[in-house]
mmCIF file of the C-alpha atoms, coordinates in Angstrom:
data_MODEL
# 
_entry.id   MODEL 
# 
loop_
_atom_site.group_PDB 
_atom_site.id 
_atom_site.type_symbol 
_atom_site.label_atom_id 
_atom_site.label_alt_id 
_atom_site.label_comp_id 
_atom_site.label_asym_id 
_atom_site.label_entity_id 
_atom_site.label_seq_id 
_atom_site.pdbx_PDB_ins_code 
_atom_site.Cartn_x 
_atom_site.Cartn_y 
_atom_site.Cartn_z 
_atom_site.occupancy 
_atom_site.B_iso_or_equiv 
_atom_site.pdbx_formal_charge 
_atom_site.auth_seq_id 
_atom_site.auth_comp_id 
_atom_site.auth_asym_id 
_atom_site.auth_atom_id 
_atom_site.pdbx_PDB_model_num 
ATOM 1  C CA . UNK A 1 1  ? -38.356 15.032 22.660 1.00 0.00 ? 1  UNK A CA 1 
ATOM 2  C CA . UNK A 1 2  ? -39.950 16.162 19.385 1.00 0.00 ? 2  UNK A CA 1 
ATOM 3  C CA . UNK A 1 3  ? -38.186 14.556 16.431 1.00 0.00 ? 3  UNK A CA 1 
ATOM 4  C CA . UNK A 1 4  ? -38.120 16.607 13.232 1.00 0.00 ? 4  UNK A CA 1 
ATOM 5  C CA . UNK A 1 5  ? -35.123 14.952 11.553 1.00 0.00 ? 5  UNK A CA 1 
ATOM 6  C CA . UNK A 1 6  ? -32.763 12.062 12.201 1.00 0.00 ? 6  UNK A CA 1 
ATOM 7  C CA . UNK A 1 7  ? -29.415 11.319 10.578 1.00 0.00 ? 7  UNK A CA 1 
ATOM 8  C CA . UNK A 1 8  ? -27.437 8.128  11.100 1.00 0.00 ? 8  UNK A CA 1 
ATOM 9  C CA . UNK A 1 9  ? -23.897 8.654  12.395 1.00 0.00 ? 9  UNK A CA 1 
ATOM 10 C CA . UNK A 1 10 ? -21.030 6.809  10.696 1.00 0.00 ? 10 UNK A CA 1 
ATOM 11 C CA . UNK A 1 11 ? -19.685 6.058  14.196 1.00 0.00 ? 11 UNK A CA 1 
ATOM 12 C CA . UNK A 1 12 ? -23.046 4.609  15.269 1.00 0.00 ? 12 UNK A CA 1 
ATOM 13 C CA . UNK A 1 13 ? -26.058 6.231  16.864 1.00 0.00 ? 13 UNK A CA 1 
ATOM 14 C CA . UNK A 1 14 ? -27.967 9.217  15.521 1.00 0.00 ? 14 UNK A CA 1 
ATOM 15 C CA . UNK A 1 15 ? -28.053 12.999 15.208 1.00 0.00 ? 15 UNK A CA 1 
ATOM 16 C CA . UNK A 1 16 ? -31.536 14.312 16.010 1.00 0.00 ? 16 UNK A CA 1 
ATOM 17 C CA . UNK A 1 17 ? -32.828 17.679 14.758 1.00 0.00 ? 17 UNK A CA 1 
ATOM 18 C CA . UNK A 1 18 ? -29.340 18.529 13.514 1.00 0.00 ? 18 UNK A CA 1 
ATOM 19 C CA . UNK A 1 19 ? -27.818 19.078 16.960 1.00 0.00 ? 19 UNK A CA 1 
ATOM 20 C CA . UNK A 1 20 ? -28.490 16.276 19.447 1.00 0.00 ? 20 UNK A CA 1 
ATOM 21 C CA . UNK A 1 21 ? -26.027 13.365 19.283 1.00 0.00 ? 21 UNK A CA 1 
ATOM 22 C CA . UNK A 1 22 ? -27.585 10.105 20.462 1.00 0.00 ? 22 UNK A CA 1 
ATOM 23 C CA . UNK A 1 23 ? -25.190 7.215  21.187 1.00 0.00 ? 23 UNK A CA 1 
ATOM 24 C CA . UNK A 1 24 ? -26.044 3.690  20.004 1.00 0.00 ? 24 UNK A CA 1 
ATOM 25 C CA . UNK A 1 25 ? -26.976 2.534  23.498 1.00 0.00 ? 25 UNK A CA 1 
ATOM 26 C CA . UNK A 1 26 ? -30.260 0.677  24.100 1.00 0.00 ? 26 UNK A CA 1 
ATOM 27 C CA . UNK A 1 27 ? -30.188 1.916  27.722 1.00 0.00 ? 27 UNK A CA 1 
ATOM 28 C CA . UNK A 1 28 ? -30.353 5.536  26.464 1.00 0.00 ? 28 UNK A CA 1 
ATOM 29 C CA . UNK A 1 29 ? -33.956 6.797  26.501 1.00 0.00 ? 29 UNK A CA 1 
ATOM 30 C CA . UNK A 1 30 ? -33.379 9.051  23.490 1.00 0.00 ? 30 UNK A CA 1 
ATOM 31 C CA . UNK A 1 31 ? -31.954 6.121  21.515 1.00 0.00 ? 31 UNK A CA 1 
ATOM 32 C CA . UNK A 1 32 ? -35.108 4.147  22.311 1.00 0.00 ? 32 UNK A CA 1 
ATOM 33 C CA . UNK A 1 33 ? -37.252 7.119  21.221 1.00 0.00 ? 33 UNK A CA 1 
ATOM 34 C CA . UNK A 1 34 ? -35.444 7.306  17.877 1.00 0.00 ? 34 UNK A CA 1 
ATOM 35 C CA . UNK A 1 35 ? -35.812 3.546  17.393 1.00 0.00 ? 35 UNK A CA 1 
ATOM 36 C CA . UNK A 1 36 ? -39.571 3.881  18.016 1.00 0.00 ? 36 UNK A CA 1 
ATOM 37 C CA . UNK A 1 37 ? -39.660 6.774  15.494 1.00 0.00 ? 37 UNK A CA 1 
ATOM 38 C CA . UNK A 1 38 ? -37.992 4.499  12.928 1.00 0.00 ? 38 UNK A CA 1 
ATOM 39 C CA . UNK A 1 39 ? -40.329 1.596  13.791 1.00 0.00 ? 39 UNK A CA 1 
ATOM 40 C CA . UNK A 1 40 ? -43.271 3.934  13.074 1.00 0.00 ? 40 UNK A CA 1 
ATOM 41 C CA . UNK A 1 41 ? -42.111 4.087  9.438  1.00 0.00 ? 41 UNK A CA 1 
ATOM 42 C CA . UNK A 1 42 ? -39.812 7.100  9.470  1.00 0.00 ? 42 UNK A CA 1 
ATOM 43 C CA . UNK A 1 43 ? -36.492 6.860  7.664  1.00 0.00 ? 43 UNK A CA 1 
ATOM 44 C CA . UNK A 1 44 ? -33.297 8.491  8.971  1.00 0.00 ? 44 UNK A CA 1 
ATOM 45 C CA . UNK A 1 45 ? -30.944 10.232 6.544  1.00 0.00 ? 45 UNK A CA 1 
ATOM 46 C CA . UNK A 1 46 ? -27.822 8.397  5.474  1.00 0.00 ? 46 UNK A CA 1 
ATOM 47 C CA . UNK A 1 47 ? -24.674 9.064  7.477  1.00 0.00 ? 47 UNK A CA 1 
ATOM 48 C CA . UNK A 1 48 ? -21.977 11.193 5.958  1.00 0.00 ? 48 UNK A CA 1 
ATOM 49 C CA . UNK A 1 49 ? -18.561 9.518  6.007  1.00 0.00 ? 49 UNK A CA 1 
ATOM 50 C CA . UNK A 1 50 ? -16.353 10.705 8.869  1.00 0.00 ? 50 UNK A CA 1 
ATOM 51 C CA . UNK A 1 51 ? -13.722 13.294 8.055  1.00 0.00 ? 51 UNK A CA 1 
ATOM 52 C CA . UNK A 1 52 ? -10.132 12.031 7.903  1.00 0.00 ? 52 UNK A CA 1 
ATOM 53 C CA . UNK A 1 53 ? -8.060  13.036 10.922 1.00 0.00 ? 53 UNK A CA 1 
ATOM 54 C CA . UNK A 1 54 ? -5.805  16.060 10.633 1.00 0.00 ? 54 UNK A CA 1 
ATOM 55 C CA . UNK A 1 55 ? -2.163  15.104 10.306 1.00 0.00 ? 55 UNK A CA 1 
ATOM 56 C CA . UNK A 1 56 ? -0.204  15.326 13.526 1.00 0.00 ? 56 UNK A CA 1 
ATOM 57 C CA . UNK A 1 57 ? 3.177   16.983 13.931 1.00 0.00 ? 57 UNK A CA 1 
ATOM 58 C CA . UNK A 1 58 ? 4.962   13.757 12.995 1.00 0.00 ? 58 UNK A CA 1 
ATOM 59 C CA . UNK A 1 59 ? 3.064   13.447 9.705  1.00 0.00 ? 59 UNK A CA 1 
ATOM 60 C CA . UNK A 1 60 ? 3.670   17.120 8.899  1.00 0.00 ? 60 UNK A CA 1 
ATOM 61 C CA . UNK A 1 61 ? 7.406   16.706 9.464  1.00 0.00 ? 61 UNK A CA 1 
ATOM 62 C CA . UNK A 1 62 ? 7.563   13.492 7.408  1.00 0.00 ? 62 UNK A CA 1 
ATOM 63 C CA . UNK A 1 63 ? 5.674   15.144 4.563  1.00 0.00 ? 63 UNK A CA 1 
ATOM 64 C CA . UNK A 1 64 ? 7.963   18.177 4.717  1.00 0.00 ? 64 UNK A CA 1 
ATOM 65 C CA . UNK A 1 65 ? 11.058  15.954 4.656  1.00 0.00 ? 65 UNK A CA 1 
ATOM 66 C CA . UNK A 1 66 ? 9.725   13.971 1.720  1.00 0.00 ? 66 UNK A CA 1 
ATOM 67 C CA . UNK A 1 67 ? 9.018   17.193 -0.164 1.00 0.00 ? 67 UNK A CA 1 
ATOM 68 C CA . UNK A 1 68 ? 11.998  19.260 1.026  1.00 0.00 ? 68 UNK A CA 1 
ATOM 69 C CA . UNK A 1 69 ? 13.662  19.248 -2.375 1.00 0.00 ? 69 UNK A CA 1 
ATOM 70 C CA . UNK A 1 70 ? 10.504  20.778 -3.819 1.00 0.00 ? 70 UNK A CA 1 
ATOM 71 C CA . UNK A 1 71 ? 9.933   23.597 -1.309 1.00 0.00 ? 71 UNK A CA 1 
ATOM 72 C CA . UNK A 1 72 ? 11.648  26.909 -0.858 1.00 0.00 ? 72 UNK A CA 1 
ATOM 73 C CA . UNK A 1 73 ? 13.389  28.122 2.284  1.00 0.00 ? 73 UNK A CA 1 
ATOM 74 C CA . UNK A 1 74 ? 10.424  30.456 2.912  1.00 0.00 ? 74 UNK A CA 1 
ATOM 75 C CA . UNK A 1 75 ? 7.996   27.535 2.719  1.00 0.00 ? 75 UNK A CA 1 
ATOM 76 C CA . UNK A 1 76 ? 10.180  25.510 5.113  1.00 0.00 ? 76 UNK A CA 1 
ATOM 77 C CA . UNK A 1 77 ? 10.221  28.439 7.553  1.00 0.00 ? 77 UNK A CA 1 
ATOM 78 C CA . UNK A 1 78 ? 6.435   28.793 7.290  1.00 0.00 ? 78 UNK A CA 1 
ATOM 79 C CA . UNK A 1 79 ? 5.967   25.062 7.955  1.00 0.00 ? 79 UNK A CA 1 
ATOM 80 C CA . UNK A 1 80 ? 8.291   25.239 10.950 1.00 0.00 ? 80 UNK A CA 1 
ATOM 81 C CA . UNK A 1 81 ? 6.378   28.249 12.319 1.00 0.00 ? 81 UNK A CA 1 
ATOM 82 C CA . UNK A 1 82 ? 3.056   26.465 11.818 1.00 0.00 ? 82 UNK A CA 1 
ATOM 83 C CA . UNK A 1 83 ? 4.276   23.476 13.829 1.00 0.00 ? 83 UNK A CA 1 
ATOM 84 C CA . UNK A 1 84 ? 5.529   25.727 16.625 1.00 0.00 ? 84 UNK A CA 1 
ATOM 85 C CA . UNK A 1 85 ? 2.237   27.641 16.666 1.00 0.00 ? 85 UNK A CA 1 
ATOM 86 C CA . UNK A 1 86 ? 0.201   24.402 16.799 1.00 0.00 ? 86 UNK A CA 1 
ATOM 87 C CA . UNK A 1 87 ? 2.228   23.198 19.758 1.00 0.00 ? 87 UNK A CA 1 
ATOM 88 C CA . UNK A 1 88 ? 1.739   26.535 21.514 1.00 0.00 ? 88 UNK A CA 1 
ATOM 89 C CA . UNK A 1 89 ? -2.041  26.468 20.949 1.00 0.00 ? 89 UNK A CA 1 
ATOM 90 C CA . UNK A 1 90 ? -2.367  23.070 22.655 1.00 0.00 ? 90 UNK A CA 1 
ATOM 91 C CA . UNK A 1 91 ? -1.079  24.234 26.014 1.00 0.00 ? 91 UNK A CA 1 
# 
């Protein structure tokens, strides 16, 4: 494996050359290769913080209920349709 760039992952492990995810597992040969690359004086890029999870249906409904006095009937209908469409796309 030719290493051109390494980025730490916030979850642990590394991303090599922008595409290869290497878990933080000493038994993994690629992990050992990256560790040797670091030991040779190379410095991996800092990890970007993980993205927050998307709200689930429950959170969307709670948020809509909390804000229902501030949204129009059209916005409520659009939110309802979005929830139905998300459920349909999961099957």
